[in-house]
ZAMARGU-4260 file (C-alpha; in steps of 0.2 Angstrom, whole numbers, plus 5000, padded with zeros to 4 digits):
<rodrens>
0) 5301/5251/4758 | 5303/5267/4769 | 5320/5268/4781 | 5312/5276/4795 | 5317/5274/4814
5) 5301/5271/4819 | 5307/5252/4814 | 5315/5253/4828 | 5300/5250/4837 | 5288/5233/4835
10) 5280/5233/4817 | 5265/5231/4821 | 5257/5230/4838 | 5240/5226/4846 | 5237/5229/4865
15) 5220/5223/4873 | 5211/5221/4855 | 5193/5217/4856 | 5181/5216/4839 | 5163/5213/4841
20) 5148/5209/4829 | 5133/5211/4840 | 5134/5200/4855 | 5147/5189/4846 | 5165/5195/4851
25) 5176/5188/4836 | 5192/5195/4845 | 5193/5193/4863 | 5206/5204/4869 | 5224/5199/4860
30) 5239/5206/4864 | 5256/5204/4852 | 5270/5212/4845 | 5278/5207/4827 | 5295/5214/4825
35) 5304/5219/4810 | 5313/5207/4800 | 5300/5195/4806 | 5290/5183/4797 | 5275/5180/4810
40) 5262/5166/4805 | 5245/5169/4812 | 5235/5153/4813 | 5218/5146/4818 | 5204/5136/4813
45) 5190/5143/4801 | 5180/5156/4811 | 5194/5159/4823 | 5194/5178/4820 | 5210/5178/4808
50) 5204/5189/4795 | 5195/5201/4809 | 5210/5203/4816 | 5219/5206/4799 | 5209/5220/4795
55) 5209/5229/4810 | 5230/5229/4807 | 5226/5236/4789 | 5211/5249/4794 | 5197/5240/4786
60) 5191/5238/4804 | 5191/5249/4819 | 5194/5238/4836 | 5180/5242/4848 | 5193/5242/4861
65) 5211/5241/4864 | 5223/5248/4851 | 5233/5246/4835 | 5251/5252/4831 | 5255/5251/4811
70) 5276/5256/4812 | 5273/5265/4829 | 5256/5274/4819 | 5239/5274/4827 | 5228/5264/4813
75) 5211/5275/4822 | 5221/5291/4824 | 5234/5291/4811 | 5227/5279/4798 | 5232/5287/4782
80) 5251/5286/4787 | 5250/5269/4795 | 5244/5262/4777 | 5256/5270/4766 | 5266/5259/4776
85) 5255/5243/4773 | 5255/5231/4758 | 5240/5219/4760 | 5234/5204/4751 | 5217/5197/4755
90) 5211/5179/4755 | 5202/5182/4738 | 5211/5191/4725 | 5205/5206/4718 | 5208/5215/4700
95) 5199/5228/4688 | 5193/5215/4674 | 5195/5227/4660 | 5212/5232/4666 | 5227/5221/4659
100) 5238/5217/4673 | 5250/5229/4669 | 5239/5243/4669 | 5234/5237/4685 | 5252/5237/4691
105) 5255/5251/4686 | 5239/5261/4693 | 5246/5253/4711 | 5263/5261/4710 | 5254/5278/4704
110) 5242/5277/4718 | 5259/5276/4732 | 5269/5288/4721 | 5281/5277/4715 | 5292/5284/4704
115) 5291/5277/4685 | 5310/5271/4684 | 5307/5262/4703 | 5291/5256/4696 | 5300/5248/4680
120) 5313/5238/4689 | 5302/5233/4702 | 5288/5225/4687 | 5302/5217/4680 | 5310/5208/4692
125) 5290/5202/4698 | 5287/5199/4681 | 5303/5186/4680 | 5302/5178/4695 | 5283/5174/4695
130) 5282/5172/4677 | 5270/5182/4673 | 5274/5187/4653 | 5265/5176/4645 | 5246/5186/4654
135) 5254/5202/4659 | 5246/5214/4645 | 5230/5203/4646 | 5215/5208/4651 | 5216/5201/4669
140) 5195/5195/4666 | 5204/5181/4657 | 5214/5175/4672 | 5215/5162/4682 | 5215/5160/4702
145) 5235/5156/4702 | 5237/5170/4686 | 5226/5184/4698 | 5237/5177/4715 | 5253/5181/4706
150) 5247/5200/4701 | 5240/5203/4718 | 5257/5196/4727 | 5267/5208/4714 | 5257/5223/4717
155) 5260/5220/4736 | 5277/5223/4733 | 5278/5238/4721 | 5276/5251/4733 | 5292/5242/4743
160) 5281/5241/4760 | 5287/5241/4777 | 5272/5230/4782 | 5266/5216/4770 | 5249/5210/4778
165) 5244/5194/4769 | 5230/5181/4770 | 5233/5164/4761 | 5246/5168/4749 | 5249/5151/4741
170) 5231/5145/4737 | 5232/5143/4720 | 5251/5144/4714 | 5261/5133/4706 | 5276/5125/4717
175) 5290/5137/4709 | 5278/5150/4713 | 5277/5145/4731 | 5297/5146/4731 | 5298/5162/4725
180) 5286/5169/4735 | 5295/5162/4752 | 5310/5170/4745 | 5303/5184/4743 | 5298/5186/4761
185) 5313/5181/4767 | 5322/5195/4758 | 5309/5207/4762 | 5314/5202/4779 | 5332/5203/4777
190) 5329/5223/4773 | 5320/5225/4789 | 5302/5221/4784 | 5292/5213/4792 | 5279/5197/4786
195) 5260/5195/4794 | 5254/5178/4787 | 5239/5172/4787 | 5238/5154/4782 | 5230/5137/4783
200) 5245/5128/4774 | 5254/5124/4790 | 5269/5118/4782 | 5275/5132/4775 | 5272/5143/4791
205) 5282/5129/4799 | 5298/5131/4788 | 5299/5151/4786 | 5289/5157/4802 | 5301/5166/4815
210) 5287/5166/4826 | 5269/5157/4826 | 5254/5163/4834 | 5238/5154/4836 | 5221/5162/4840
215) 5206/5150/4843 | 5188/5156/4847 | 5196/5175/4848 | 5209/5172/4860 | 5228/5169/4856
220) 5230/5152/4863 | 5250/5154/4859 | 5261/5163/4853 | 5281/5159/4853 | 5293/5150/4839
225) 5290/5131/4836 | 5302/5126/4849 | 5290/5137/4862 | 5275/5129/4855 | 5282/5113/4856
230) 5286/5116/4874 | 5267/5122/4878 | 5258/5107/4869 | 5272/5095/4878 | 5274/5086/4861
235) 5290/5086/4850 | 5279/5084/4833 | 5274/5094/4818 | 5266/5111/4818 | 5250/5100/4812
240) 5249/5091/4830 | 5253/5106/4838 | 5242/5115/4831 | 5227/5099/4832 | 5233/5098/4851
245) 5231/5117/4856 | 5216/5122/4848 | 5205/5106/4853 | 5211/5111/4871 | 5200/5127/4869
250) 5185/5115/4864 | 5187/5111/4847 | 5187/5126/4832 | 5174/5137/4837 | 5161/5146/4824
255) 5165/5166/4826 | 5169/5177/4813
</rodrens>
């Protein structure tokens, strides 16, 4: 992870961000800030604007209006610098079928100019923690979804990024690996990093997130810690019940992008 005084400022900062697809406004004026050392869970119904927001944070989409900063860098004006500080894991793991898992991870390390010594140290640790030794040297075309997810998650840590942006991190993982992923997120933030996690697994968000944001129909309808969300929803219940209460107050689940 890069040690940089810029991490004294927000790791991720969105200011009045809007994204439209034709006549549909997928993200409607979102402003939020995520700090270093924070696990932030970003929740919402299907079609609420979660993935569109993530793609703007990672530079895969450009906001129509507003500003996206990552580690103090403007994603529109200085995107290449910002992207070197990020690791992104999409909701569907992608690997190159004709590479082994190890070859893929070495390829990612080279893209980020990670030294062989650092790469090998991190890879040895992740291979053990994700229990990948039995399949890491096989072609990825033979992998199950869970195997692919392990390798893609490992690739996110290989260059020690400042900001982890992860869409549905736990899908397809066995309980032991889910626990390891949770532990890695906590360790990452303890070292000064930031985790921006989009998930439908509300139990995970409730267990490990420092703060939670809920988006519905492109708008941020709630933002805060579990205690603050309980106050907003006037409920002393689970995150699932709070989530349903807050999104239903906004006329249901919506079907935007």
